[in-house]
VOGU-3710 file (C-alpha; in Angstrom, 3 decimals, decimal comma):
1> msetalqvaa> 9,096/-8,835/34,240  12,509/-8,333/35,606  13,817/-7,081/32,266  11,317/-4,233/32,169  12,019/-3,328/35,818  15,572/-2,557/34,704  14,236/0,093/32,337  12,396/1,933/35,085  14,470/3,394/37,815  13,405/2,921/41,414
11> gncfhcgqpv> 11,030/5,684/42,475  9,882/6,406/38,953  6,479/5,705/37,414  6,299/2,190/36,017  4,263/3,354/33,019  5,835/6,647/31,879  9,176/6,587/33,762  8,622/10,050/35,311  9,523/10,515/39,023  6,692/9,650/41,417
21> ppgahyivsi> 5,803/12,818/43,378  6,319/12,607/47,168  3,181/11,379/48,904  1,653/10,003/45,719  0,144/6,564/46,055  -1,171/5,203/42,773  -0,540/1,454/42,782  -1,484/-0,980/40,018  -0,912/-4,712/40,311  0,841/-5,919/37,180
31> dkqpremcct> 1,630/-9,630/36,959  0,886/-9,906/40,692  3,492/-7,240/41,526  2,474/-3,787/42,894  3,744/-1,041/40,552  3,939/2,629/41,423  2,393/5,216/39,117  2,978/8,950/39,150  -0,605/10,158/38,613  -4,190/9,106/38,016
41> gcqavataiv> -3,639/9,260/34,247  -0,906/6,611/34,248  -2,901/4,632/36,777  -5,952/4,660/34,504  -3,878/3,610/31,445  -2,119/0,799/33,317  -5,406/-0,407/34,773  -6,940/-0,474/31,305  -4,010/-2,551/30,036  -4,256/-4,994/32,981
51> dnnltdyyrf> -8,065/-5,278/32,754  -7,769/-6,272/29,105  -5,147/-8,942/29,805  -2,523/-7,058/27,810  0,279/-7,017/30,359  2,562/-8,617/27,771  3,009/-5,026/26,605  5,140/-4,322/29,672  7,260/-7,383/28,930  7,898/-6,608/25,260
61> rteisdkpdd> 8,071/-2,793/25,174  11,463/-1,370/24,322  10,646/2,256/25,089  8,966/3,874/28,070  5,470/5,112/27,247  4,655/8,800/26,925  2,721/10,402/29,735  -1,004/10,023/28,926  -1,793/13,632/29,763  0,558/14,697/26,936
71> lvpealrqlq> -1,085/12,398/24,478  -4,669/13,524/24,864  -5,128/16,954/23,319  -8,216/19,016/23,842  -9,688/17,639/20,614  -9,782/14,154/22,016  -11,571/15,289/25,102  -14,587/15,779/22,886  -14,334/12,576/20,932  -18,029/12,503/20,129
81> vydsadlqks> -17,398/15,083/17,411  -15,861/12,300/15,299  -19,250/10,528/15,277  -20,762/13,359/13,264  -21,948/12,102/9,892  -20,856/15,359/8,258  -17,315/15,090/9,650  -17,057/11,429/8,725  -17,709/12,172/5,099  -14,105/13,130/4,561
91> fvretganvr> -12,448/10,033/6,006  -15,010/7,266/6,594  -16,228/4,856/3,895  -19,333/2,713/4,178  -18,568/-0,800/2,908  -21,837/-2,502/3,821  -24,825/-2,306/6,133  -23,484/-0,424/9,178  -19,921/-1,475/8,262  -17,555/1,439/8,070
101> easlilegiv> -13,873/1,776/7,345  -11,596/4,638/8,278  -7,913/5,505/7,914  -6,341/6,788/11,122  -2,943/7,960/12,171  -1,543/6,997/15,560  0,812/9,147/17,575  2,918/7,751/20,359  4,002/4,590/18,507  7,632/4,027/19,399
111> caacvwlneh> 8,227/0,305/18,878  6,642/-2,931/17,664  5,246/-3,585/21,130  3,148/-0,467/20,785  1,689/-1,835/17,550  0,960/-5,172/19,204  -0,672/-3,459/22,213  -2,943/-1,238/20,129  -4,016/-3,966/17,715  -4,853/-6,409/20,493
121> hvkqldgvld> -6,576/-3,788/22,630  -8,797/-2,433/19,842  -9,642/-5,822/18,372  -11,107/-6,838/21,708  -13,801/-4,171/21,403  -17,233/-5,529/20,492  -17,987/-4,261/17,007  -14,434/-3,861/15,725  -14,120/-6,050/12,613  -10,511/-5,322/11,725
131> frinysthra> -7,701/-3,100/12,941  -4,239/-3,055/11,367  -1,323/-0,693/11,949  1,560/-0,030/9,562  4,539/0,455/11,858  6,661/2,321/9,332  3,980/4,896/8,478  2,046/4,834/11,791  -1,161/4,588/9,751  -4,022/2,354/10,895
141> tlkwdnarlh> -6,956/0,897/9,022  -10,092/0,457/11,163  -13,210/-1,438/10,111  -16,115/-1,486/12,526  -19,846/-2,108/12,869  -21,381/1,267/13,493  -24,532/-0,303/14,941  -22,545/-1,876/17,781  -20,088/0,895/18,621  -19,167/4,373/17,539
151> lsqvlqaise> -15,847/5,649/16,234  -15,426/7,841/19,314  -15,466/4,728/21,523  -12,573/3,288/19,534  -10,599/6,495/19,774  -11,404/6,632/23,503  -10,151/3,036/23,906  -6,880/3,950/22,211  -6,463/7,036/24,387  -7,064/4,900/27,495
161> igyhahpfdp> -3,820/3,000/26,881  -1,849/6,197/26,266  -1,908/6,790/22,500  -3,522/9,393/20,306  -5,530/8,446/17,239  -7,197/10,804/14,788  -8,320/10,743/11,160  -5,455/10,435/8,727  -4,075/13,755/7,613  -1,215/13,885/5,078
171> rrleslqkke> 0,170/16,981/6,794  0,543/15,005/10,003  2,265/12,187/8,100  4,658/14,745/6,650  5,274/16,058/10,150  6,052/12,562/11,411  8,464/11,929/8,536  10,196/15,240/9,294  10,420/14,229/12,940  11,931/10,846/11,919
181> ksaalrriai> 14,496/12,573/9,633  15,336/15,131/12,315  16,021/12,384/14,872  18,197/10,503/12,367  20,179/13,662/11,588  20,779/14,316/15,309  22,089/10,803/15,718  24,385/11,238/12,711  25,636/14,612/13,977  26,560/13,200/17,403
191> aglgmmqvmm> 28,228/10,170/15,782  30,079/12,409/13,326  31,391/14,794/15,962  32,452/11,878/18,140  34,130/10,154/15,246  36,194/13,201/14,262  37,412/13,802/17,780  38,197/10,153/18,457  39,968/9,777/15,114  42,246/12,717/15,913
201> iaiamyigav> 43,171/11,096/19,199  43,569/7,695/17,557  46,051/9,129/15,007  48,063/10,610/17,854  48,059/7,224/19,588  49,078/5,409/16,386  51,972/7,778/15,976  52,845/7,440/19,661  52,841/3,673/19,355  55,853/3,838/17,038
211> sdmdtgmrdf> 57,558/6,710/18,851  58,253/7,468/22,434  54,752/8,187/23,884  54,751/7,180/27,542  52,076/5,022/29,130  50,566/7,894/31,122  49,883/9,948/28,011  48,503/6,910/26,218  46,117/6,164/29,108  45,044/9,798/29,197
221> lrwislvmtt> 44,182/9,780/25,501  42,254/6,539/25,938  40,156/8,171/28,709  39,454/11,145/26,434  38,393/8,721/23,673  36,083/6,940/26,083  34,370/10,205/27,017  33,936/11,084/23,310  32,667/7,606/22,369  30,126/7,171/25,182
231> pvvfysakvf> 27,421/9,514/23,753  27,871/7,900/20,342  27,171/4,477/21,770  24,397/5,417/24,195  22,630/7,965/22,008  23,430/7,490/18,319  23,665/3,686/18,400  20,687/3,297/20,727  18,411/2,762/17,712  20,349/-0,454/16,833
241> fssawrdvrr> 20,230/-1,760/20,396  16,499/-1,126/20,664  15,759/-2,856/17,383  18,034/-5,813/18,168  16,575/-6,238/21,655  13,079/-6,210/20,229  13,988/-8,904/17,701  15,698/-11,112/20,259  12,732/-10,909/22,622  10,504/-12,033/19,797
251> grfgmdvpvs> 12,829/-14,968/19,023  14,142/-13,483/15,767  17,587/-12,489/14,540  17,157/-9,276/12,650  19,821/-7,325/10,835  20,530/-5,178/13,899  21,564/-8,130/16,067  25,114/-8,516/14,644  25,416/-4,741/14,393  24,570/-4,276/18,049
261> laiaiaftas> 26,838/-7,163/19,087  29,723/-5,611/17,162  29,279/-2,194/18,786  28,672/-3,567/22,254  31,606/-5,982/22,191  34,058/-3,454/20,750  32,998/-0,745/23,194  33,030/-3,074/26,205  36,454/-4,440/25,349  37,794/-0,921/24,868
271> vwatftggge> 36,367/0,220/28,196  37,953/-2,759/29,909  41,297/-1,981/28,276  41,032/1,658/29,385  40,241/0,772/32,989  42,935/-1,899/33,229  45,532/-0,035/31,194  46,230/-3,029/28,950  45,076/-4,542/25,641  43,782/-2,613/22,656
281> vyfdsvtmft> 41,034/-0,005/22,327  38,628/0,260/19,367  36,928/3,586/20,050  37,801/4,814/16,555  36,241/1,755/14,941  33,107/2,042/17,126  32,449/5,682/16,284  33,272/5,292/12,610  31,135/2,189/12,255  28,205/3,873/13,923
291> fflltgryle> 28,542/7,018/11,830  28,763/5,254/8,471  25,941/2,861/9,336  23,637/5,665/10,438  24,471/7,643/7,292  23,670/4,634/5,134  20,389/4,112/6,955  19,476/7,770/6,498  20,133/7,664/2,759  18,105/4,470/2,533
301> maarhksgqv> 15,239/6,070/4,490  15,269/9,111/2,225  15,176/6,878/-0,841  12,240/4,922/0,571  10,328/8,102/1,255  11,047/9,289/-2,268  9,912/6,017/-3,878  6,613/6,145/-1,974  5,811/9,751/-2,932  3,152/8,802/-5,426
311> aeelvrlmpa> 0,671/7,762/-2,752  1,348/10,945/-0,794  0,887/13,098/-3,883  -2,487/11,465/-4,531  -3,578/12,251/-0,978  -2,665/15,899/-1,403  -4,589/16,280/-4,705  -7,882/17,178/-3,047  -8,191/20,889/-2,153  -9,072/22,152/1,338
321> tatrlrdgaq> -11,890/24,478/0,240  -14,545/24,749/-2,462  -16,690/27,550/-3,835  -20,354/26,563/-3,294  -23,147/28,207/-5,248  -26,312/28,733/-3,194  -29,171/31,079/-4,112  -26,996/32,769/-6,673  -24,308/33,645/-4,146  -20,825/32,191/-3,784
331> evipvsqlel> -19,498/30,973/-0,461  -16,087/29,410/0,237  -16,480/26,396/2,519  -14,311/23,481/3,659  -14,504/20,543/1,245  -15,635/18,366/4,164  -18,888/20,391/4,302  -19,873/19,622/0,713  -23,091/17,608/0,400  -24,554/15,546/-2,394
341> gdyvlikpge> -26,476/17,776/-4,791  -24,467/20,901/-3,996  -23,413/23,076/-6,943  -19,817/24,308/-6,931  -17,909/26,764/-9,099  -14,504/25,618/-10,300  -12,397/28,497/-11,621  -9,545/28,013/-14,103  -6,496/26,648/-12,319  -8,543/25,284/-9,373
351> vvpadgvvtd> -8,764/21,640/-8,371  -12,102/19,830/-8,617  -13,133/19,303/-4,985  -15,359/16,210/-5,400  -16,806/13,855/-8,013  -19,707/15,203/-10,004  -21,195/16,269/-13,359  -20,699/19,503/-15,345  -23,928/21,510/-15,350  -22,611/24,714/-16,933
361> gtsstnesll> -19,531/25,797/-18,886  -17,011/24,268/-21,268  -13,366/23,701/-20,434  -10,556/21,122/-20,263  -9,184/19,294/-17,249  -5,756/17,859/-16,523  -6,148/14,329/-15,198  -2,529/13,274/-15,614  -1,854/12,582/-11,942  -4,826/10,236/-11,860
371> tgeslpchkq> -4,602/8,571/-15,278  -1,068/9,216/-16,469  -2,450/10,792/-19,649  -0,898/14,223/-20,204  -3,401/15,463/-22,835  -6,202/17,712/-21,474  -9,694/16,155/-21,381  -12,467/18,272/-22,916  -15,439/18,844/-20,559  -18,930/20,130/-21,296
381> cgdalvggtv> -22,420/19,854/-19,837  -23,183/16,258/-18,792  -19,531/15,153/-18,592  -18,193/13,605/-15,386  -15,597/15,402/-13,320  -13,214/13,531/-11,015  -12,118/15,119/-7,706  -8,395/15,967/-7,693  -8,175/16,941/-11,359  -7,387/20,521/-12,440
391> nmespltmrv> -9,673/22,819/-14,426  -7,462/24,463/-17,056  -9,332/26,953/-19,274  -12,635/28,477/-18,191  -15,032/28,315/-15,207  -17,172/25,196/-14,745  -20,208/24,630/-12,589  -20,507/21,121/-11,189  -23,198/19,224/-9,349  -21,610/17,115/-6,571
401> dkvgdstvla> -22,423/13,409/-6,853  -19,821/11,890/-4,527  -17,936/13,322/-1,605  -15,234/12,289/0,909  -14,342/8,663/1,041  -16,768/7,741/-1,778  -14,819/9,569/-4,476  -12,732/7,944/-7,172  -9,541/9,407/-5,727  -10,281/7,997/-2,294
411> aiirlleraq> -10,849/4,524/-3,793  -7,554/4,731/-5,698  -5,663/5,677/-2,562  -7,177/2,741/-0,620  -6,236/0,292/-3,382  -2,660/1,621/-3,486  -2,369/1,382/0,292  -3,536/-2,193/0,141  -0,933/-3,094/-2,479  1,828/-1,520/-0,456
421> aekpelarla> 0,689/-3,254/2,722  0,823/-6,735/1,141  4,134/-8,550/0,780  4,877/-10,528/-2,340  6,277/-14,053/-2,077  9,785/-12,895/-2,993  9,807/-10,359/-0,168  8,680/-12,955/2,362  11,353/-15,368/1,081  14,040/-12,686/1,342
431> ekvasrfvpl> 13,102/-11,881/4,915  13,152/-15,576/5,741  16,640/-15,938/4,218  17,859/-12,841/6,056  16,558/-14,106/9,411  18,475/-17,341/8,970  21,546/-15,601/7,565  22,202/-13,744/10,836  22,614/-16,865/13,079  24,891/-18,317/10,411
441> ilvtalavfa> 27,075/-15,160/10,552  27,225/-15,283/14,333  28,477/-18,884/14,161  30,980/-17,893/11,446  32,326/-15,014/13,560  32,789/-17,317/16,559  34,612/-19,866/14,398  36,893/-17,123/12,966  37,629/-15,862/16,445  38,442/-19,382/17,648
451> wwyqhqptea> 40,807/-20,047/14,762  42,671/-16,765/15,063  42,861/-17,083/18,846  44,681/-20,384/18,364  47,175/-18,932/15,906  47,425/-15,176/16,547  45,508/-14,204/19,706  46,181/-10,461/19,400  44,385/-10,309/16,046  41,449/-12,606/16,878
461> fwialsvlvi> 39,167/-10,003/18,354  39,159/-7,340/15,670  39,111/-9,882/12,832  36,009/-11,532/14,306  34,603/-8,051/14,785  35,111/-7,269/11,090  33,341/-10,484/10,089  30,437/-9,543/12,341  30,200/-6,067/10,908  30,744/-6,613/7,203
471> tcpcafslat> 27,840/-8,989/6,603  24,757/-7,323/5,341  21,439/-9,182/5,773  19,645/-5,834/5,353  20,411/-5,846/1,647  18,527/-9,163/1,374  15,523/-7,610/3,074  15,661/-4,486/0,894  16,185/-6,179/-2,453  12,541/-6,840/-3,204
481> paaltaatgl> 10,527/-4,096/-1,395  12,713/-1,271/-2,690  12,279/-2,439/-6,318  8,573/-3,168/-5,814  7,884/0,291/-4,386  9,740/2,043/-7,208  7,926/0,024/-9,910  4,529/0,581/-8,285  5,192/4,324/-8,130  6,218/4,464/-11,794
491> ltskgvlttr> 3,148/2,546/-12,991  0,794/4,606/-10,854  2,167/7,787/-12,457  1,334/6,220/-15,854  -2,226/5,400/-14,869  -1,740/1,735/-13,991  -2,787/1,229/-10,395  -1,376/-1,803/-8,562  -3,770/-2,969/-5,874  -2,180/-6,234/-4,737
501> ghaletlari> 1,325/-6,907/-3,550  1,882/-9,983/-5,749  0,547/-8,371/-8,957  3,840/-7,217/-10,526  5,683/-10,302/-9,505  3,121/-12,462/-11,327  2,705/-10,037/-14,260  6,423/-10,417/-15,030  5,917/-14,186/-15,537  2,803/-14,172/-17,712
511> nhiifdktgt> 2,892/-15,971/-21,065  -0,844/-15,758/-21,768  -3,320/-12,895/-21,541  -7,095/-13,066/-21,927  -9,222/-10,070/-22,921  -12,895/-9,455/-22,562  -14,266/-7,514/-25,550  -16,893/-4,955/-24,607  -15,480/-2,084/-22,597  -12,003/-3,596/-22,814
521> lthghlevvd> -10,872/-3,869/-26,449  -13,784/-1,677/-27,456  -14,844/1,627/-25,853  -17,909/0,002/-24,354  -20,013/2,882/-25,531  -22,544/0,710/-27,244  -25,327/2,313/-29,186  -28,574/0,710/-30,296  -28,493/0,940/-34,052  -31,636/-1,081/-34,855
531> vqtlgadsia> -34,779/-2,329/-33,083  -36,869/-5,079/-34,650  -40,203/-5,899/-33,043  -41,319/-9,553/-32,973  -44,780/-9,200/-31,440  -47,758/-6,871/-31,315  -46,131/-4,249/-29,045  -44,769/-1,072/-30,650  -41,109/-0,104/-30,686  -41,771/2,552/-28,002
541> vcqqlaagle> -43,365/0,046/-25,620  -40,548/-2,420/-26,195  -37,960/0,313/-25,509  -39,755/1,287/-22,266  -39,864/-2,355/-21,096  -36,252/-2,928/-22,078  -35,072/0,254/-20,252  -37,035/-0,673/-17,129  -35,446/-4,135/-17,013  -31,872/-2,916/-17,628
551> masehpvaha> -32,073/-0,456/-14,712  -30,761/-3,407/-12,649  -27,555/-3,899/-14,629  -24,216/-2,019/-14,892  -23,225/-3,724/-18,166  -22,392/-1,395/-21,077  -25,241/-3,003/-22,999  -27,613/-1,963/-20,230  -26,443/1,659/-20,438  -27,188/1,707/-24,158
561> ivrlsdspas> -30,679/0,179/-23,661  -31,564/2,521/-20,789  -30,798/5,558/-22,998  -33,565/4,442/-25,399  -36,395/5,732/-23,203  -36,991/8,714/-20,995  -39,907/6,970/-19,263  -38,801/3,388/-18,544  -41,491/0,933/-17,482  -41,896/0,258/-13,760
571> vvdltaesgr> -40,502/-3,204/-13,336  -40,317/-5,016/-9,998  -38,488/-8,106/-8,707  -35,539/-7,255/-10,939  -32,836/-9,952/-10,992  -29,614/-9,729/-12,984  -27,993/-13,033/-13,948  -24,326/-12,607/-14,725  -23,538/-13,147/-18,377  -27,193/-13,914/-19,297
581> gvkgvcagkh> -29,449/-10,923/-18,759  -32,111/-9,410/-16,495  -35,575/-10,618/-15,564  -38,439/-8,857/-13,809  -42,219/-8,405/-13,475  -44,274/-5,573/-14,967  -48,018/-5,315/-14,571  -48,173/-8,922/-13,457  -46,297/-10,251/-16,507  -42,811/-11,774/-16,461
591> yrigtrtfve> -40,205/-10,287/-18,804  -36,617/-11,104/-19,705  -33,924/-9,258/-21,658  -30,559/-10,688/-22,564  -29,094/-13,553/-24,526  -31,227/-15,596/-26,877  -31,042/-18,693/-24,653  -31,934/-16,763/-21,524  -35,048/-15,259/-23,058  -36,034/-18,483/-24,855
601> eltgcplpan> -36,281/-20,170/-21,455  -39,154/-17,823/-20,643  -40,918/-17,591/-23,984  -40,870/-21,370/-24,419  -40,860/-21,050/-28,213  -38,096/-20,724/-30,807  -36,991/-17,383/-32,169  -39,014/-16,334/-35,225  -37,323/-17,020/-38,510  -37,657/-13,441/-39,762
611> vsaagersqi> -35,064/-12,072/-37,316  -32,258/-10,282/-39,160  -28,769/-11,799/-38,994  -26,436/-10,198/-36,417  -23,476/-9,758/-38,714  -20,842/-7,673/-36,874  -23,395/-6,384/-34,427  -24,372/-7,627/-30,995  -28,001/-8,650/-30,456  -30,035/-8,443/-27,287
621> flgsdagwla> -33,434/-10,129/-27,074  -36,592/-9,107/-25,213  -39,459/-11,509/-24,430  -42,218/-12,262/-21,969  -44,094/-15,338/-20,871  -46,387/-14,635/-23,783  -43,648/-14,798/-26,430  -40,861/-12,817/-28,191  -41,162/-9,035/-28,186  -38,123/-7,496/-29,870
631> vfsladqlra> -34,457/-7,802/-30,794  -32,033/-4,904/-30,277  -28,900/-4,595/-32,446  -25,929/-2,741/-30,915  -22,639/-1,568/-32,323  -19,388/-0,588/-30,655  -16,012/0,810/-31,796  -12,597/-0,710/-31,208  -10,118/1,308/-29,226  -7,576/2,940/-31,535
641> eaaqmvaelq> -4,566/1,498/-29,713  -5,960/-2,069/-29,358  -4,279/-3,544/-32,421  -0,846/-2,072/-31,547  -1,199/-3,301/-27,961  -1,921/-6,864/-29,164  1,069/-6,746/-31,516  3,396/-5,543/-28,737  2,251/-8,283/-26,353  2,667/-10,959/-29,012
651> amgvtvtlls> 6,149/-9,618/-29,812  6,987/-10,057/-26,112  6,062/-13,713/-26,320  2,651/-13,419/-24,725  -0,265/-15,354/-26,314  -3,420/-13,260/-26,650  -6,918/-14,727/-26,337  -10,293/-13,023/-26,703  -13,165/-14,385/-24,616  -16,529/-12,634/-24,790
661> gdspnvvavv> -20,131/-13,241/-23,971  -21,004/-11,629/-27,277  -22,053/-13,705/-30,277  -19,290/-15,776/-31,931  -19,693/-13,926/-35,208  -19,065/-10,542/-33,643  -16,129/-11,869/-31,632  -14,571/-13,474/-34,726  -14,742/-10,189/-36,645  -13,078/-8,262/-33,787
671> aqqlgiahah> -10,377/-10,910/-33,395  -9,570/-10,717/-37,083  -9,301/-6,916/-36,987  -6,877/-7,117/-34,048  -4,815/-10,067/-35,232  -5,872/-12,337/-32,387  -5,643/-16,006/-33,275  -7,559/-17,410/-30,316  -11,115/-16,023/-29,927  -14,267/-17,509/-28,432
681> ggqlpdakla> -17,717/-15,933/-28,344  -20,813/-16,759/-26,280  -18,745/-17,326/-23,154  -20,537/-17,147/-19,821  -18,507/-16,268/-16,676  -18,219/-19,950/-15,659  -17,033/-20,877/-19,175  -14,391/-18,129/-19,042  -13,249/-19,369/-15,652  -13,080/-22,982/-16,975
691> ylrdlqaqga> -11,026/-21,809/-19,947  -8,665/-20,048/-17,567  -8,349/-23,130/-15,359  -7,601/-25,261/-18,394  -4,781/-22,918/-19,470  -3,334/-23,001/-15,951  -3,489/-26,787/-15,964  -1,384/-26,704/-19,115  1,270/-24,684/-17,264  0,401/-21,212/-18,523
701> tvamvgdgvn> 0,661/-18,127/-16,322  -2,391/-16,101/-17,278  -3,433/-12,470/-16,928  -7,100/-11,533/-17,354  -8,281/-8,105/-18,509  -11,947/-7,178/-18,095  -14,325/-4,481/-17,001  -17,805/-5,764/-16,219  -19,563/-7,409/-13,316  -19,677/-10,630/-15,350
711> dapvlagapv> -15,851/-10,572/-15,468  -15,500/-10,441/-11,672  -15,332/-14,268/-11,133  -12,624/-14,807/-13,763  -10,751/-11,715/-12,604  -10,716/-13,054/-9,105  -9,620/-16,519/-10,329  -6,748/-15,380/-12,539  -3,183/-15,345/-11,213  -3,060/-11,653/-12,060
721> siamgsgsql> -6,019/-9,571/-13,227  -6,424/-6,099/-14,642  -9,668/-4,096/-14,614  -10,431/-1,103/-16,771  -10,678/2,264/-14,986  -14,236/2,868/-16,165  -15,318/-0,704/-15,363  -17,655/-1,750/-12,608  -16,578/-1,335/-8,972  -16,978/-5,079/-8,424
731> aqasadmvll> -14,535/-5,802/-11,279  -12,022/-3,283/-9,877  -12,348/-4,765/-6,381  -11,677/-8,268/-7,796  -8,673/-7,160/-9,858  -4,995/-6,987/-8,892  -4,419/-3,928/-11,063  -6,632/-1,180/-12,495  -5,923/0,571/-15,804  -6,978/4,052/-14,779
741> senlrqlpfa> -5,746/5,681/-17,979  -7,963/3,412/-20,182  -4,963/3,434/-22,570  -4,309/-0,164/-23,609  -0,722/0,758/-24,617  0,084/0,868/-20,916  -0,464/-2,909/-20,655  2,723/-3,864/-22,553  4,484/-1,109/-20,638  3,312/-2,674/-17,341
751> vrtarrmqti> 4,566/-6,065/-18,443  7,930/-4,622/-19,444  8,164/-2,711/-16,135  7,310/-5,857/-14,167  9,988/-7,783/-16,013  12,514/-4,990/-15,399  11,584/-5,138/-11,768  12,268/-8,866/-11,709  15,628/-8,287/-13,351  16,553/-5,597/-10,849
761> ikqnflwtia> 15,474/-7,808/-7,911  17,721/-10,576/-9,277  20,552/-8,031/-9,687  20,016/-6,983/-6,076  20,203/-10,562/-4,900  23,234/-11,280/-7,018  24,981/-8,172/-5,708  24,214/-9,123/-2,099  25,428/-12,683/-2,556  28,550/-11,613/-4,432
771> ynlvaiplaa> 29,314/-8,916/-1,848  29,108/-11,404/1,028  31,059/-14,106/-0,821  33,931/-11,582/-1,368  33,718/-9,574/1,849  33,428/-12,344/4,390  36,582/-14,212/3,320  38,505/-10,925/3,167  37,356/-10,025/6,650  38,012/-13,509/7,964
781> tgmiapwmaa> 41,594/-13,405/6,670  42,224/-10,071/8,437  42,388/-7,888/5,358  39,535/-5,555/6,345  39,467/-3,347/9,438  36,206/-2,820/11,357  35,749/0,717/10,052  36,173/-0,477/6,482  33,588/-3,190/7,205  31,155/-0,525/8,399
791> igmsasslvv> 31,501/1,387/5,108  31,068/-1,822/3,114  27,915/-2,787/4,967  26,317/0,645/4,493  27,374/0,804/0,881  25,831/-2,613/0,201  22,391/-1,428/1,282  22,713/1,817/-0,597  23,655/0,045/-3,831  20,483/-2,034/-3,588
801> vlnslrlknd> 18,243/1,001/-3,030  19,880/3,079/-5,813  19,682/0,179/-8,240  15,969/-0,154/-7,475  15,409/3,567/-8,071  16,494/3,090/-11,657  12,960/1,722/-12,177  11,629/5,234/-11,794  13,237/6,134/-15,098  10,996/4,762/-17,808
//
């Protein structure tokens, strides 16, 4: 506790650091010590922290909290408004019974201790299922049980400890980034001005050292240098000290530890020399080092923001207003007020405000930012429209089917955020190496100092200082995330969405890829081309029964069957069995539709001999407990780019396999057309998973590509999995990547990009290792001055970031 007491001057509020007004008496006992607060607001916040056993916050914080009155705007005084179902449409997603998920942005976060405090405080609330904060973006993901607590209670709990939370708004994120850049530029400006002034004085002293400058003038110039350097150290370099202190308190050695040591030691030694009038001063090295390091950090920050622009562009795609048609009149309303079933007018050049279906008009839409495909998509009555796309030619009328957080665009953004939040194995390894690298450098600097002190004491200090400065563990930490972010952004712009952090790392190593057939290598737009009855019921009756049963399935086959009848039979107790079919009860009789084996288990008799051969078609069987009823023959078309995609993958050394639940004959024909040597039909989900496991046992690194619900188990079990953009939501949720563009040619491109990313990561590591192997000996032998070391350290990080940005050029 004593450390924190040093941060709060006597007579100031222990929570916000403001002076305590005369006569005020707001005492809170923290760790059994009475602490003075300036007002009831700070007293309430501190009491809430103590009551929730979160006093560790006061031990670990590295910044004084903001005053709570400043953090709670008028909007938060009426928090109940956020419980409105209409308002929640735009930023809350229902993920289960009463389970809701929202993306928030937190203001007032100034250090890692703030993240720790908020996460622990909110997670203690009854009903909060998960709460995570991204420190770099200040974004939080909240999942809660709405039956046990309301969103306003969570926001209220956050405001009680002095922070401000509200639904995520990209404009606020942009404002925060501007604020971050502005603060960085101010620090650079102060450091730059200080450096220029101190360098002018230093040159005069260097000249004076070899001429006749007297001691009085020298001491005077030293005092002037001290005055110029002090704001650089205590303002510009404060960001390094804060970060280093936070790391040390948490038992870690981050990259700012040696930086802070170098600045602090050089400045302290120079101050001592100025006061005593002896020794050497290093004010020029301190200011120059701080300036170059801050400049390097700023350029790196700007590059990071640029590489992460894809996610921000997606967020901004949705318009703020929409033109709603009601009773023949047009009204412009906020998009958040759109409801399911509303009809909206989308004029040429306008952005589609929600997901829905065209009910009037013919036009084309530009979906390039979502799918990466630059060609316009033709739209007419009955076609689906995706929110965020642009209407290009003529007006369209759309019926709204999905709004707010249920739209395709919102789902894409969530998946992208998840991928960027997860750290791949290489990034964790790099951070581990960097954390151990710093203590090693500290020991090396001490050893260098000891050796030089024995042989040339006057040189020992600045040589050890150069060793301390020139090392660059930050390049280790940046090597992987910078390349990963750039590659993810490139693929997203091409319509390949990365949803898991490890996906690209694994994709780069694949030597085997498995494809499902229907909806993956084919369009999945199956059509029933023949119906053969096998019992007394007519074709119409069989079609009604089949459509009623398939209402429970999302499989492409089910969509084709459902389209057969406008009046499907009323079937109850519907149960879909993955990879087999659907069963249900109609008018007291049990029915099944699906594979031959699945239906035969119900009919209890073999299939009649007069059933036509399947040939290249797929066959779906219908039967009841009274016998066989019908067989449906379906046909599909291969995607035009499928054969070229297979050839490109094989040319890259990737073995291609086709696994499908369709009949072996159909699968064999498709495999032959595409040039796939390994193909197996009649594969149930468990058989596909067993095949995958067998390949892995043989040492293969396998990627799985699928689209249906039946593919979900094998997608989840594969080292890296890719779902089609039009596939089922379960398949997309199970996959590590989603092919939004539906263009199979992007798969080889994704593999090439992943391999390029691996190459660039290796280059980054090699550069970092080579830099340190060359720089450290040069510094240790006294060939590099501290200011040169500062430039070298900043340049090392910048080289890594710029090298990673090469990935953005496809």
